[in-house]
N, C-alpha and C positions, 0 to 999 in steps of 0.2 A: 503494500500500500504505499503510494507516494502521496504526501500533502503539500502542494505547493502553497507558499506564501504569496500574496500580493505585491508586487513589486520586486521580488527577488527572482533571479535566473536560478534553474536547477543545475548548478554546477557542482561538481565533486567537493570543490573547497567550500562551498555554501551549505550543502544538504548535510545532514546529521543521519548517519546509519544508525539505526536501532535494532539490535539482536535481541530476540527473546529467546531465554533459556528455561523457564518455568519459575520455580521457587514459590513461596508463600504468596508472592505478588499476584500470582494467576490463579491461585486455588480457588474451588467452588465448595461449598459446603453441602454435603448430603443430609437433609433434613429427617430422612429415614433412620439412617444407622449413624449419624454424627460424624462420619469420616469427611476428611478433605480429600478432593481428587482435582484433576485437570481435564478440563474441556478445551475452550479456546482461550487465546490471550485477550485480556482487557485493554491493551494497549490503544488500539484505535478508539474504543469508547472514551478512554481517559483523555486522550488528546482532544478529541471533539468536546468533551465536557469542559475541559480547561481552556477551551477557545484558542488552541495552540495555532499560531500563524507561522511556525517555523517550517522549512523545507525538510521533512523527514521520509525516511525509507525504511519502513518496518519488516523485518523478516523474521520468521520463527524459526530457529535452529532445532529447538528440543523444547520438551515440555516434562521436566523432570524436577524431583526435589533434589536440592543440592547436596543432601547427605547421600544420595545414591549416584552422584556425579562421579565418573572414573576418569582416567587418563585420556581414553579415548574420546570421550566427551569434551575435554578440554582442548584436545587437537583440534576437533571440528571448529571450536570457538576461535581457535588461534588461525586456523586455515580461513575462516570466513573474514576475519578482521584483517589478516593480511591481503587477502583478495579483494576486499572492499576498495572502491576508487575514492571513497570518502576519508578525510583526514580526520574527522571527528566522529566517534563510535560511542555510543551509550549501549550497555548491556544490562538487561534486566537479569537478576540472578538470586537464587536462594541465598539467605543471609548466614547458613550454617558453614557454607564453604567457600564463600565470596572472597575471601582473604586468600586461600589457596590458589584458586583460579587467578587472581591478580598476580600472585607471585610466578605462576606458571607463565602467563602473558609476558611478564618482564623477563623471565628466563629466556624464552624463545625469542625475544626481541621483537618490537613493533616500533621501529626507529622514527618514522615521521608521522605518528599517530597520537591523537589525544584520545584516549580510551577511558571512560567512567562506567563503573560498574554500581548497581544500586539494586536494592530490593526492599522487602517489607517485612514487618514482624508480624503483621495481621493481614489478612487478605483483602484485596481491594473489595471483593463481593460482599464484605462485611459493612460496607458503607462509610459512614464518617467516623468510625472508629479506626479505620484502616490508617496507616502512615504512608502506605503506597502512593497515593495521590501527592503528597508534600514531598516525598523523596523523589519521585519522577520529575516534579517541577524544579526541585533544586539541582538534580543531575542535568536537565536540560540546560540550566543556566550555567552550571561549572563546566559541561562540555564545551561550551562556546567561548569560555574565558580563559580556562586554564592552558599553560602551555604544554607541548608535547610531553607526554607522560602516561602513566597508568595510575589511576585513583579509584578509591572507594568513597562513595557519596552516600551518607546515612545522617539522618537527624538534622538536615540543614548545614552539615559540615563536610569537608572533604579532606580525605587524609591520602598521603602517599602511599603506594602499594606496600612499601617496605616499613611503614610507620602506624600500622593499623592493626587493631585486634577487636574482636566482638569480646565483650565483657559478658560471660554467659550468667553471672548473678544479676546483673541490672538490665540486660538485653540491648545496652547502647554499645555503640561503637567508640573506641578511644585511641588515643595515640599511644605509641608503645616506646618512641624516642623522647 
């Protein structure tokens, strides 16, 4: 899905590539058995609801929980990031393994890209209690303004890939350095 903004050309330098990988961000709730599951990404609806006027190209790479993410999945992510003609890339990702994927992308090298990974602790489908909408908006702003590099964006803050950890007691992301 490509959403062009008025007055902007759709060039690789302007457009933001968004890759969807799943995570809590895109989970649905089964009201019968109480389980969370994946159906489709919420990204297009979120961008519409947020009245986003950025040029974005949304592509779903996978819909998995990051706890289940393996090396092969990270290879798919890296391959698509490297292959994208766009310099600015936003990845939606599960928060449990988001830092590991950021480390992987740094290890394999993304020389000329600004890559921002973001996620949610509460599914977007849960409505106003979800942090997903806020994190997506923050990530879109940061991917446009940060220099080349790999970052994790959560809770309105950005962190360099090598200076971030998820505090499993509080559920917030924090600097390690």
